[in-house]
C-alpha positions, 0 to 999 in steps of 0.5 A: 303140059303136052310140051313138057311131056314131049320134052320129057320123052325126048330127054329119056330117049337121049339119055338111053342113047347116051348110056349105050354110047357110054357103055361102049366107050367104057368097054373100049377103054377099060382094056386100054391099060398102059401095060399094052404094047403101043402101036406105031404112031405118026410123028408127034408135033412140037409140044404147044405152049400153055396159051395154045393149050388154053385157047384150044380147050376154050374153043372146044368148051365153047363150040362143043354143043350137046356133049361129045367133048371127048370126040372133039378133044381126040380130033383136035389133039390127036388127029389134027395137031398130033400133040400126043399119040393115039395110044397115049390118048386112049390110056388117058381116057381109060384113067379118066373113066376110072377116076372120080369126077367127069371124064372130060375134065379128067381127060383135059387135065391129063392132056395138059399134064402130058404137054406142059406139066402142071401149068398145062393141066391148069390151062386145059382145065380152066379153058375147058370150063370157063367158056361154058360157065360164062355161056350158061350164065348168059343163056339161063335168063333167055332159055325159057323163051328159046325153048318156045321157038318153032323146031327148037326141040328138033334142033336140040335133038340134032345137036345131041345126035351129033355129039353121040356120033362123035363119042361113038367114033372114038369108042369104035376106034378103041374097039377096033384096036382092042379087038385084035387081042382075044383077051381084050375082046372078051374084057370089052364085051364083059364090060359092055354087058355089065355096064350097058345091059345089066347096069352093074355099077361101073366101079364094080366092073372096073374092080373085076374086069380091070385086073383080069384085063391087065393080067391078060395083057401082061402075060400075053406080052411076056408070051410074045416076047418069047 
């Protein structure tokens, strides 16, 4: 019973930390609409083949323990391989946040489509999910024995903390970019307060803050053009 309570306490703490990171993540991406003026990006590399897309997302799905897959995708696709530009990634992440389904699968489909169309989307989606699917089936039978090992809980806490750190890295990059515009900064703070502090449903926050952010970016771009 004490072991179960300890696990429950750790789980509640990790959920609270993840919700805070997700709220910051949502706040940084809800203002990253496609109407914003793209910033200069480093030269993009040649578009990869379908097999390369599948293998990359297979590796991400297998090695990204504890969550934080968005940070892994950003690191692999934008920073290391330069397959897509950072602004393009941010726009895709914003769309993934607003569409039904899990954010990471939406992002994988988006990245695959941008690289190789429908075939790339299928390759990214299947690669991302097939590895963890097989791993869960294999580990489900031995999970009960694994959680009884010494320091197993501390190891899981460390993995989850690293995953949240990766999520915060990408979120803070988005915060840095959108905070350069006053309207974007206001929308970001409003989204974080609504989702993270007041626990307002995300779709309602998007419905209210999203159009206002788009309008501010639109009129701000028109004013700069003058």
